[in-house]
BALOBA-1460 file (C-alpha; in Angstrom, 3 decimals):
// residues 361
<rec num="1" residu="m" x="129.583" y="95.746" z="92.329"/>
<rec num="2" residu="q" x="131.747" y="98.863" z="92.404"/>
<rec num="3" residu="a" x="133.538" y="97.554" z="89.310"/>
<rec num="4" residu="a" x="130.178" y="96.876" z="87.654"/>
<rec num="5" residu="l" x="129.089" y="100.440" z="88.432"/>
<rec num="6" residu="e" x="132.246" y="101.815" z="86.800"/>
<rec num="7" residu="l" x="131.419" y="99.814" z="83.697"/>
<rec num="8" residu="a" x="127.873" y="101.205" z="83.753"/>
<rec num="9" residu="r" x="129.111" y="104.791" z="84.075"/>
<rec num="10" residu="a" x="131.425" y="104.277" z="81.116"/>
<rec num="11" residu="s" x="128.445" y="103.040" z="79.104"/>
<rec num="12" residu="a" x="126.300" y="106.132" z="79.795"/>
<rec num="13" residu="p" x="127.208" y="108.037" z="76.568"/>
<rec num="14" residu="l" x="126.701" y="104.880" z="74.500"/>
<rec num="15" residu="s" x="123.547" y="103.178" z="75.747"/>
<rec num="16" residu="p" x="120.575" y="105.621" z="75.382"/>
<rec num="17" residu="p" x="117.693" y="105.037" z="75.228"/>
<rec num="18" residu="n" x="118.616" y="101.828" z="77.048"/>
<rec num="19" residu="p" x="119.887" y="102.124" z="80.620"/>
<rec num="20" residu="a" x="123.633" y="102.003" z="81.221"/>
<rec num="21" residu="v" x="124.408" y="98.668" z="82.892"/>
<rec num="22" residu="g" x="127.565" y="96.927" z="84.027"/>
<rec num="23" residu="c" x="128.138" y="93.257" z="84.812"/>
<rec num="24" residu="v" x="131.041" y="91.429" z="86.476"/>
<rec num="25" residu="l" x="131.289" y="87.630" z="86.632"/>
<rec num="26" residu="v" x="133.253" y="86.042" z="89.495"/>
<rec num="27" residu="s" x="134.319" y="82.404" z="89.785"/>
<rec num="28" residu="p" x="133.638" y="80.353" z="92.943"/>
<rec num="29" residu="d" x="137.196" y="81.047" z="94.112"/>
<rec num="30" residu="g" x="136.799" y="84.827" z="93.743"/>
<rec num="31" residu="e" x="138.495" y="85.417" z="90.386"/>
<rec num="32" residu="v" x="136.958" y="87.933" z="87.959"/>
<rec num="33" residu="i" x="136.298" y="85.850" z="84.850"/>
<rec num="34" residu="g" x="134.222" y="88.222" z="82.703"/>
<rec num="35" residu="t" x="133.098" y="91.832" z="82.461"/>
<rec num="36" residu="g" x="130.666" y="93.656" z="80.221"/>
<rec num="37" residu="r" x="128.699" y="96.854" z="79.792"/>
<rec num="38" residu="t" x="125.691" y="97.873" z="77.737"/>
<rec num="39" residu="d" x="126.434" y="98.302" z="74.060"/>
<rec num="40" residu="r" x="124.699" y="100.586" z="71.575"/>
<rec num="41" residu="v" x="120.985" y="100.078" z="70.957"/>
<rec num="42" residu="g" x="120.485" y="96.712" z="69.327"/>
<rec num="43" residu="g" x="123.838" y="95.435" z="70.586"/>
<rec num="44" residu="p" x="124.490" y="92.963" z="73.400"/>
<rec num="45" residu="h" x="123.465" y="93.863" z="76.951"/>
<rec num="46" residu="a" x="125.976" y="93.936" z="79.789"/>
<rec num="47" residu="e" x="125.325" y="90.348" z="80.895"/>
<rec num="48" residu="a" x="125.707" y="88.970" z="77.372"/>
<rec num="49" residu="r" x="128.966" y="90.847" z="76.883"/>
<rec num="50" residu="a" x="130.286" y="89.629" z="80.236"/>
<rec num="51" residu="l" x="129.441" y="86.026" z="79.331"/>
<rec num="52" residu="a" x="131.133" y="86.429" z="75.937"/>
<rec num="53" residu="d" x="134.205" y="87.893" z="77.645"/>
<rec num="54" residu="m" x="134.202" y="84.960" z="80.051"/>
<rec num="55" residu="k" x="134.317" y="82.472" z="77.170"/>
<rec num="56" residu="v" x="137.110" y="84.394" z="75.423"/>
<rec num="57" residu="r" x="139.114" y="84.081" z="78.649"/>
<rec num="58" residu="g" x="138.504" y="80.338" z="78.631"/>
<rec num="59" residu="h" x="136.216" y="80.113" z="81.657"/>
<rec num="60" residu="s" x="132.849" y="78.525" z="82.381"/>
<rec num="61" residu="g" x="129.912" y="80.192" z="84.104"/>
<rec num="62" residu="r" x="129.144" y="77.079" z="86.141"/>
<rec num="63" residu="d" x="128.603" y="78.115" z="89.798"/>
<rec num="64" residu="a" x="129.834" y="81.685" z="89.106"/>
<rec num="65" residu="t" x="128.383" y="84.815" z="90.706"/>
<rec num="66" residu="a" x="127.148" y="87.665" z="88.512"/>
<rec num="67" residu="y" x="127.159" y="91.230" z="89.845"/>
<rec num="68" residu="v" x="124.754" y="93.346" z="87.785"/>
<rec num="69" residu="t" x="123.846" y="97.009" z="88.313"/>
<rec num="70" residu="l" x="120.271" y="96.544" z="87.035"/>
<rec num="71" residu="e" x="117.925" y="93.571" z="87.082"/>
<rec num="72" residu="p" x="118.564" y="91.284" z="84.078"/>
<rec num="73" residu="c" x="115.832" y="91.623" z="81.471"/>
<rec num="74" residu="s" x="113.294" y="88.844" z="81.040"/>
<rec num="75" residu="h" x="111.652" y="89.817" z="77.747"/>
<rec num="76" residu="f" x="112.543" y="89.680" z="74.071"/>
<rec num="77" residu="g" x="113.243" y="93.167" z="72.772"/>
<rec num="78" residu="r" x="116.031" y="94.002" z="70.348"/>
<rec num="79" residu="t" x="118.054" y="91.276" z="72.112"/>
<rec num="80" residu="p" x="117.205" y="87.974" z="73.868"/>
<rec num="81" residu="p" x="116.482" y="87.933" z="77.636"/>
<rec num="82" residu="c" x="119.623" y="88.249" z="79.753"/>
<rec num="83" residu="a" x="118.048" y="86.269" z="82.595"/>
<rec num="84" residu="d" x="117.785" y="83.234" z="80.305"/>
<rec num="85" residu="a" x="121.431" y="83.572" z="79.246"/>
<rec num="86" residu="l" x="122.569" y="83.506" z="82.884"/>
<rec num="87" residu="v" x="120.430" y="80.425" z="83.551"/>
<rec num="88" residu="r" x="121.876" y="78.599" z="80.527"/>
<rec num="89" residu="e" x="125.443" y="79.258" z="81.654"/>
<rec num="90" residu="g" x="124.830" y="77.677" z="85.052"/>
<rec num="91" residu="v" x="125.429" y="80.791" z="87.160"/>
<rec num="92" residu="r" x="124.854" y="79.958" z="90.821"/>
<rec num="93" residu="r" x="124.205" y="83.443" z="92.256"/>
<rec num="94" residu="v" x="123.205" y="86.848" z="90.914"/>
<rec num="95" residu="v" x="123.679" y="90.046" z="92.913"/>
<rec num="96" residu="v" x="121.494" y="92.860" z="91.569"/>
<rec num="97" residu="a" x="121.952" y="96.480" z="92.597"/>
<rec num="98" residu="t" x="118.386" y="97.531" z="91.844"/>
<rec num="99" residu="q" x="115.184" y="96.244" z="90.293"/>
<rec num="100" residu="d" x="114.377" y="97.420" z="86.760"/>
<rec num="101" residu="p" x="111.554" y="100.028" z="86.730"/>
<rec num="102" residu="n" x="110.575" y="99.021" z="83.179"/>
<rec num="103" residu="p" x="107.076" y="97.483" z="83.414"/>
<rec num="104" residu="l" x="108.219" y="94.830" z="80.910"/>
<rec num="105" residu="v" x="110.760" y="93.633" z="83.485"/>
<rec num="106" residu="a" x="109.901" y="94.975" z="86.987"/>
<rec num="107" residu="g" x="110.833" y="91.902" z="89.003"/>
<rec num="108" residu="r" x="110.184" y="89.301" z="86.303"/>
<rec num="109" residu="g" x="113.887" y="88.863" z="85.598"/>
<rec num="110" residu="i" x="114.543" y="88.157" z="89.266"/>
<rec num="111" residu="e" x="111.592" y="85.746" z="89.386"/>
<rec num="112" residu="r" x="112.906" y="83.858" z="86.365"/>
<rec num="113" residu="l" x="116.350" y="83.495" z="87.930"/>
<rec num="114" residu="r" x="114.926" y="82.259" z="91.228"/>
<rec num="115" residu="a" x="112.591" y="79.845" z="89.450"/>
<rec num="116" residu="a" x="115.689" y="78.303" z="87.874"/>
<rec num="117" residu="g" x="117.213" y="77.748" z="91.314"/>
<rec num="118" residu="i" x="119.615" y="80.696" z="91.193"/>
<rec num="119" residu="e" x="120.203" y="82.602" z="94.429"/>
<rec num="120" residu="v" x="119.380" y="86.292" z="93.898"/>
<rec num="121" residu="s" x="120.254" y="89.206" z="96.179"/>
<rec num="122" residu="v" x="118.880" y="92.695" z="95.487"/>
<rec num="123" residu="g" x="119.854" y="96.100" z="96.879"/>
<rec num="124" residu="l" x="123.665" y="96.199" z="96.972"/>
<rec num="125" residu="l" x="124.720" y="99.815" z="96.181"/>
<rec num="126" residu="e" x="121.161" y="100.466" z="95.020"/>
<rec num="127" residu="e" x="121.291" y="104.255" z="95.325"/>
<rec num="128" residu="a" x="124.549" y="104.446" z="93.359"/>
<rec num="129" residu="s" x="123.020" y="102.301" z="90.629"/>
<rec num="130" residu="r" x="119.970" y="104.531" z="90.324"/>
<rec num="131" residu="e" x="122.262" y="107.556" z="90.081"/>
<rec num="132" residu="v" x="123.824" y="106.073" z="86.940"/>
<rec num="133" residu="n" x="120.419" y="106.094" z="85.200"/>
<rec num="134" residu="p" x="118.272" y="108.911" z="86.616"/>
<rec num="135" residu="g" x="116.691" y="109.541" z="83.223"/>
<rec num="136" residu="f" x="115.700" y="105.922" z="82.655"/>
<rec num="137" residu="f" x="114.112" y="105.715" z="86.099"/>
<rec num="138" residu="s" x="112.361" y="109.049" z="85.536"/>
<rec num="139" residu="r" x="110.935" y="108.018" z="82.170"/>
<rec num="140" residu="m" x="109.760" y="104.656" z="83.451"/>
<rec num="141" residu="t" x="108.200" y="105.903" z="86.693"/>
<rec num="142" residu="r" x="107.047" y="109.458" z="85.819"/>
<rec num="143" residu="g" x="106.704" y="109.385" z="82.041"/>
<rec num="144" residu="l" x="109.106" y="112.337" z="81.868"/>
<rec num="145" residu="p" x="112.798" y="112.689" z="81.069"/>
<rec num="146" residu="w" x="115.241" y="113.753" z="83.777"/>
<rec num="147" residu="v" x="115.743" y="117.475" z="83.125"/>
<rec num="148" residu="r" x="119.266" y="118.731" z="83.800"/>
<rec num="149" residu="l" x="119.724" y="122.493" z="83.383"/>
<rec num="150" residu="k" x="123.286" y="123.572" z="82.609"/>
<rec num="151" residu="v" x="124.505" y="127.135" z="83.184"/>
<rec num="152" residu="a" x="127.962" y="128.692" z="82.867"/>
<rec num="153" residu="a" x="128.219" y="131.960" z="84.791"/>
<rec num="154" residu="s" x="130.444" y="134.435" z="86.544"/>
<rec num="155" residu="l" x="130.682" y="134.459" z="90.328"/>
<rec num="156" residu="d" x="128.018" y="137.171" z="90.423"/>
<rec num="157" residu="g" x="125.641" y="135.022" z="88.420"/>
<rec num="158" residu="r" x="125.958" y="136.522" z="84.944"/>
<rec num="159" residu="t" x="125.858" y="134.294" z="81.884"/>
<rec num="160" residu="a" x="126.738" y="137.050" z="79.403"/>
<rec num="161" residu="l" x="127.387" y="140.756" z="79.079"/>
<rec num="162" residu="q" x="124.445" y="143.048" z="78.426"/>
<rec num="163" residu="n" x="125.263" y="142.894" z="74.707"/>
<rec num="164" residu="g" x="125.046" y="139.086" z="74.785"/>
<rec num="165" residu="a" x="128.786" y="138.315" z="74.599"/>
<rec num="166" residu="s" x="129.499" y="135.132" z="76.565"/>
<rec num="167" residu="q" x="132.537" y="133.428" z="74.998"/>
<rec num="168" residu="w" x="134.178" y="132.426" z="77.147"/>
<rec num="169" residu="i" x="133.130" y="132.985" z="80.757"/>
<rec num="170" residu="t" x="134.429" y="129.607" z="81.930"/>
<rec num="171" residu="g" x="137.680" y="127.895" z="80.997"/>
<rec num="172" residu="t" x="138.548" y="124.940" z="78.801"/>
<rec num="173" residu="a" x="138.200" y="122.275" z="81.509"/>
<rec num="174" residu="a" x="134.658" y="123.397" z="82.325"/>
<rec num="175" residu="r" x="133.678" y="123.463" z="78.645"/>
<rec num="176" residu="v" x="135.023" y="119.951" z="78.070"/>
<rec num="177" residu="d" x="133.152" y="118.712" z="81.145"/>
<rec num="178" residu="g" x="129.981" y="120.304" z="79.821"/>
<rec num="179" residu="h" x="130.353" y="118.297" z="76.627"/>
<rec num="180" residu="r" x="130.724" y="115.112" z="78.676"/>
<rec num="181" residu="w" x="127.291" y="115.817" z="80.127"/>
<rec num="182" residu="r" x="125.961" y="116.557" z="76.649"/>
<rec num="183" residu="a" x="127.305" y="113.208" z="75.458"/>
<rec num="184" residu="r" x="125.317" y="111.191" z="77.993"/>
<rec num="185" residu="a" x="122.021" y="112.985" z="77.265"/>
<rec num="186" residu="g" x="119.318" y="111.691" z="74.989"/>
<rec num="187" residu="a" x="118.551" y="115.219" z="73.829"/>
<rec num="188" residu="i" x="119.885" y="118.767" z="74.185"/>
<rec num="189" residu="l" x="117.340" y="121.583" z="74.463"/>
<rec num="190" residu="t" x="117.699" y="125.262" z="73.746"/>
<rec num="191" residu="g" x="115.329" y="128.131" z="73.010"/>
<rec num="192" residu="i" x="114.827" y="130.273" z="69.951"/>
<rec num="193" residu="g" x="116.462" y="133.242" z="71.708"/>
<rec num="194" residu="t" x="119.727" y="131.339" z="72.018"/>
<rec num="195" residu="v" x="119.495" y="130.156" z="68.403"/>
<rec num="196" residu="l" x="119.049" y="133.711" z="67.131"/>
<rec num="197" residu="d" x="121.642" y="135.284" z="69.452"/>
<rec num="198" residu="d" x="124.401" y="132.653" z="69.487"/>
<rec num="199" residu="d" x="123.707" y="130.340" z="66.528"/>
<rec num="200" residu="p" x="124.985" y="127.303" z="68.481"/>
<rec num="201" residu="r" x="125.847" y="123.937" z="66.935"/>
<rec num="202" residu="l" x="124.466" y="122.163" z="70.024"/>
<rec num="203" residu="d" x="126.460" y="119.012" z="69.316"/>
<rec num="204" residu="v" x="129.113" y="117.037" z="71.195"/>
<rec num="205" residu="r" x="132.605" y="117.811" z="69.894"/>
<rec num="206" residu="e" x="134.962" y="118.387" z="72.863"/>
<rec num="207" residu="v" x="134.885" y="114.695" z="73.834"/>
<rec num="208" residu="e" x="134.556" y="111.457" z="71.907"/>
<rec num="209" residu="a" x="130.917" y="110.979" z="70.924"/>
<rec num="210" residu="p" x="129.727" y="107.497" z="69.944"/>
<rec num="211" residu="r" x="126.422" y="109.145" z="68.997"/>
<rec num="212" residu="q" x="125.025" y="112.667" z="68.756"/>
<rec num="213" residu="p" x="122.072" y="113.488" z="71.035"/>
<rec num="214" residu="l" x="118.867" y="114.739" z="69.499"/>
<rec num="215" residu="r" x="118.996" y="118.561" z="69.207"/>
<rec num="216" residu="v" x="115.759" y="120.240" z="70.309"/>
<rec num="217" residu="v" x="114.664" y="123.844" z="69.805"/>
<rec num="218" residu="l" x="111.723" y="125.397" z="71.604"/>
<rec num="219" residu="d" x="110.467" y="127.854" z="68.989"/>
<rec num="220" residu="s" x="106.848" y="128.867" z="69.452"/>
<rec num="221" residu="q" x="106.592" y="130.877" z="66.206"/>
<rec num="222" residu="l" x="108.991" y="128.841" z="64.033"/>
<rec num="223" residu="r" x="111.609" y="131.577" z="63.726"/>
<rec num="224" residu="t" x="114.584" y="129.183" z="63.520"/>
<rec num="225" residu="p" x="116.533" y="130.074" z="60.336"/>
<rec num="226" residu="a" x="116.929" y="127.236" z="57.861"/>
<rec num="227" residu="h" x="120.646" y="128.108" z="57.739"/>
<rec num="228" residu="a" x="121.120" y="127.793" z="61.528"/>
<rec num="229" residu="r" x="124.336" y="125.944" z="62.413"/>
<rec num="230" residu="l" x="122.519" y="123.294" z="64.454"/>
<rec num="231" residu="l" x="120.931" y="122.189" z="61.177"/>
<rec num="232" residu="q" x="124.293" y="121.884" z="59.428"/>
<rec num="233" residu="v" x="125.961" y="119.232" z="61.605"/>
<rec num="234" residu="p" x="125.298" y="115.458" z="61.768"/>
<rec num="235" residu="g" x="122.389" y="114.282" z="63.875"/>
<rec num="236" residu="s" x="118.658" y="114.859" z="64.223"/>
<rec num="237" residu="v" x="116.903" y="118.137" z="65.005"/>
<rec num="238" residu="l" x="113.435" y="118.536" z="66.492"/>
<rec num="239" residu="v" x="111.667" y="121.916" z="66.598"/>
<rec num="240" residu="y" x="108.662" y="122.399" z="68.881"/>
<rec num="241" residu="a" x="106.229" y="125.165" z="67.945"/>
<rec num="242" residu="a" x="103.005" y="126.581" z="69.331"/>
<rec num="243" residu="q" x="101.892" y="128.160" z="66.061"/>
<rec num="244" residu="d" x="102.089" y="126.561" z="62.648"/>
<rec num="245" residu="h" x="103.480" y="128.601" z="59.754"/>
<rec num="246" residu="a" x="103.378" y="126.461" z="56.620"/>
<rec num="247" residu="e" x="106.183" y="128.256" z="54.775"/>
<rec num="248" residu="r" x="108.550" y="128.321" z="57.761"/>
<rec num="249" residu="r" x="107.754" y="124.710" z="58.610"/>
<rec num="250" residu="a" x="108.479" y="123.629" z="55.043"/>
<rec num="251" residu="a" x="111.835" y="125.455" z="55.067"/>
<rec num="252" residu="l" x="112.892" y="123.781" z="58.311"/>
<rec num="253" residu="q" x="111.780" y="120.370" z="57.099"/>
<rec num="254" residu="a" x="113.730" y="120.878" z="53.883"/>
<rec num="255" residu="a" x="116.779" y="121.621" z="56.053"/>
<rec num="256" residu="g" x="116.318" y="118.274" z="57.815"/>
<rec num="257" residu="a" x="114.404" y="119.241" z="60.965"/>
<rec num="258" residu="e" x="111.274" y="117.584" z="62.285"/>
<rec num="259" residu="v" x="108.649" y="120.143" z="63.294"/>
<rec num="260" residu="v" x="106.042" y="119.357" z="65.946"/>
<rec num="261" residu="v" x="103.222" y="121.765" z="66.828"/>
<rec num="262" residu="l" x="102.127" y="121.273" z="70.427"/>
<rec num="263" residu="p" x="99.330" y="122.805" z="72.523"/>
<rec num="264" residu="a" x="100.007" y="126.393" z="73.524"/>
<rec num="265" residu="t" x="99.934" y="128.056" z="76.928"/>
<rec num="266" residu="r" x="99.600" y="131.824" z="76.569"/>
<rec num="267" residu="g" x="100.920" y="131.550" z="73.012"/>
<rec num="268" residu="r" x="103.950" y="129.475" z="73.967"/>
<rec num="269" residu="v" x="104.717" y="125.778" z="73.768"/>
<rec num="270" residu="d" x="103.323" y="123.858" z="76.715"/>
<rec num="271" residu="l" x="106.501" y="122.717" z="78.468"/>
<rec num="272" residu="s" x="104.925" y="119.698" z="80.143"/>
<rec num="273" residu="a" x="103.525" y="118.518" z="76.804"/>
<rec num="274" residu="m" x="106.981" y="118.895" z="75.279"/>
<rec num="275" residu="l" x="108.568" y="116.758" z="78.019"/>
<rec num="276" residu="r" x="105.905" y="114.079" z="77.669"/>
<rec num="277" residu="d" x="106.496" y="113.971" z="73.929"/>
<rec num="278" residu="l" x="110.261" y="113.631" z="74.441"/>
<rec num="279" residu="a" x="109.669" y="110.776" z="76.881"/>
<rec num="280" residu="a" x="107.464" y="109.074" z="74.288"/>
<rec num="281" residu="r" x="110.451" y="109.383" z="71.935"/>
<rec num="282" residu="q" x="112.510" y="107.470" z="74.539"/>
<rec num="283" residu="v" x="114.547" y="110.457" z="75.717"/>
<rec num="284" residu="n" x="115.808" y="109.621" z="79.206"/>
<rec num="285" residu="d" x="118.001" y="112.629" z="80.022"/>
<rec num="286" residu="l" x="117.236" y="116.104" z="78.682"/>
<rec num="287" residu="h" x="120.219" y="118.454" z="78.868"/>
<rec num="288" residu="v" x="119.149" y="122.108" z="78.774"/>
<rec num="289" residu="e" x="121.458" y="124.879" z="77.537"/>
<rec num="290" residu="a" x="119.248" y="127.905" z="77.103"/>
<rec num="291" residu="g" x="118.826" y="131.551" z="78.014"/>
<rec num="292" residu="h" x="117.384" y="133.123" z="81.120"/>
<rec num="293" residu="r" x="113.784" y="133.133" z="79.851"/>
<rec num="294" residu="l" x="113.487" y="129.431" z="79.024"/>
<rec num="295" residu="n" x="115.541" y="128.523" z="82.105"/>
<rec num="296" residu="g" x="113.202" y="130.582" z="84.237"/>
<rec num="297" residu="a" x="110.087" y="129.139" z="82.635"/>
<rec num="298" residu="l" x="111.274" y="125.592" z="83.346"/>
<rec num="299" residu="v" x="112.074" y="126.493" z="86.957"/>
<rec num="300" residu="e" x="108.782" y="128.305" z="87.480"/>
<rec num="301" residu="a" x="106.908" y="125.260" z="86.133"/>
<rec num="302" residu="d" x="108.919" y="123.046" z="88.538"/>
<rec num="303" residu="l" x="110.227" y="120.924" z="85.668"/>
<rec num="304" residu="v" x="113.961" y="121.017" z="86.444"/>
<rec num="305" residu="d" x="115.294" y="117.958" z="88.265"/>
<rec num="306" residu="e" x="118.953" y="118.910" z="88.481"/>
<rec num="307" residu="f" x="121.086" y="122.031" z="88.076"/>
<rec num="308" residu="l" x="124.575" y="121.801" z="86.574"/>
<rec num="309" residu="v" x="126.249" y="125.150" z="87.247"/>
<rec num="310" residu="y" x="129.772" y="126.173" z="86.245"/>
<rec num="311" residu="l" x="131.038" y="129.230" z="88.104"/>
<rec num="312" residu="a" x="134.050" y="131.235" z="86.926"/>
<rec num="313" residu="p" x="136.055" y="133.409" z="89.374"/>
<rec num="314" residu="k" x="135.027" y="136.568" z="87.528"/>
<rec num="315" residu="l" x="132.764" y="139.523" z="88.268"/>
<rec num="316" residu="i" x="130.811" y="140.951" z="85.356"/>
<rec num="317" residu="g" x="128.357" y="143.350" z="86.951"/>
<rec num="318" residu="l" x="125.395" y="144.270" z="84.772"/>
<rec num="319" residu="g" x="124.638" y="141.465" z="82.346"/>
<rec num="320" residu="r" x="122.343" y="138.589" z="81.581"/>
<rec num="321" residu="e" x="121.167" y="136.428" z="84.462"/>
<rec num="322" residu="m" x="121.032" y="132.652" z="84.857"/>
<rec num="323" residu="m" x="117.243" y="132.446" z="84.894"/>
<rec num="324" residu="q" x="114.304" y="134.795" z="85.134"/>
<rec num="325" residu="f" x="111.200" y="133.961" z="87.131"/>
<rec num="326" residu="g" x="109.129" y="135.468" z="89.918"/>
<rec num="327" residu="p" x="109.120" y="137.908" z="91.604"/>
<rec num="328" residu="l" x="108.535" y="136.045" z="94.839"/>
<rec num="329" residu="a" x="106.502" y="137.644" z="97.599"/>
<rec num="330" residu="a" x="108.698" y="136.312" z="100.416"/>
<rec num="331" residu="l" x="112.027" y="134.552" z="100.909"/>
<rec num="332" residu="g" x="110.134" y="131.565" z="102.227"/>
<rec num="333" residu="e" x="108.909" y="130.973" z="98.667"/>
<rec num="334" residu="a" x="112.460" y="130.464" z="97.372"/>
<rec num="335" residu="r" x="113.127" y="127.152" z="95.607"/>
<rec num="336" residu="a" x="115.236" y="125.297" z="98.179"/>
<rec num="337" residu="l" x="117.968" y="123.089" z="96.718"/>
<rec num="338" residu="e" x="120.656" y="120.806" z="98.067"/>
<rec num="339" residu="f" x="124.155" y="120.459" z="96.677"/>
<rec num="340" residu="i" x="124.945" y="116.903" z="95.621"/>
<rec num="341" residu="d" x="128.384" y="117.494" z="94.133"/>
<rec num="342" residu="v" x="131.056" y="120.215" z="94.009"/>
<rec num="343" residu="e" x="134.181" y="119.880" z="91.882"/>
<rec num="344" residu="r" x="136.971" y="122.187" z="90.801"/>
<rec num="345" residu="l" x="137.696" y="122.204" z="87.061"/>
<rec num="346" residu="g" x="140.729" y="124.307" z="86.259"/>
<rec num="347" residu="d" x="139.998" y="127.755" z="87.677"/>
<rec num="348" residu="d" x="136.246" y="127.132" z="87.747"/>
<rec num="349" residu="l" x="133.810" y="125.335" z="90.034"/>
<rec num="350" residu="r" x="131.135" y="122.881" z="88.978"/>
<rec num="351" residu="l" x="128.118" y="122.705" z="91.277"/>
<rec num="352" residu="r" x="125.347" y="120.141" z="91.026"/>
<rec num="353" residu="a" x="122.134" y="120.770" z="92.944"/>
<rec num="354" residu="r" x="118.629" y="119.328" z="93.154"/>
<rec num="355" residu="r" x="115.331" y="120.002" z="94.822"/>
<rec num="356" residu="r" x="115.468" y="118.075" z="98.084"/>
<rec num="357" residu="e" x="112.777" y="115.640" z="96.982"/>
<rec num="358" residu="r" x="114.196" y="115.077" z="93.487"/>
<rec num="359" residu="h" x="116.187" y="111.862" z="93.401"/>
<rec num="360" residu="p" x="116.008" y="108.932" z="90.993"/>
<rec num="361" residu="d" x="113.377" y="106.488" z="92.226"/>
């Protein structure tokens, strides 16, 4: 199962909006006879690829054991049901890390396997499996993407100088790692302030990218310039607005962007409505790279599931902060987090933190 999980992790940048899944087939005498991971949308699922690999190696699935990180599907979607493929190959046992939260599956794949006389075990390394696909579980159970807020800052919490200069606070290793997280996201979100100040491309370019995530701009008054760099690179762009301006909308649409006007809250895009719309578009993981105002608004609305913070061993003093919200009346009102991962990247540190109750489920 550990090997299957590694395959699933490697599939994460490739599989969205499908979950990243790994499968390992083992013969009755303990030999690995086939491995597979989720392909691009429309391509074979992990089980199908493992069975194909098994045949290329010259083996049979008769009486084999399949280790799968997510319950095999039981419905016809873009591909045939994986549960049926395992039954046809004569697999004797299937070990599943976790049940699929998709209502179209949700135990039916396991039922189909058992009805065919296959022994099924569920729950091996379940938590680790859910951690591979937090966005898929979030979208299926909450109707919302998993929101991961990324910040690069100095040790004293500054993301830029007072004049907005921020390149580069962190080093190369941290920047490359940030692009790895971009690559696994379904969409990357920024705000109009960042577009106007930094003119970012908002694409994946520091690591190999089998696909480019959807680029999303929160722009209540449609001030995004039609010549913005994020509109000049391959991939799709979605602009959310709270106020419709026909001329500005037409210019953005001519530049290739899709413009969506959502309900407004105090003249600004309703953040919850935006997340629900992204989930309806099958966005599992939303990677946020924005300024302190949008960061703060997401935190204040309790919409951030995970914080991805890169800290450089530098002191900047007066400058722009990570996020702006509050003020709080008492320290007891502080948003309590727990660290789930700390890693050194070159001279910098990467911290991952979540609200204590926020875990994939």
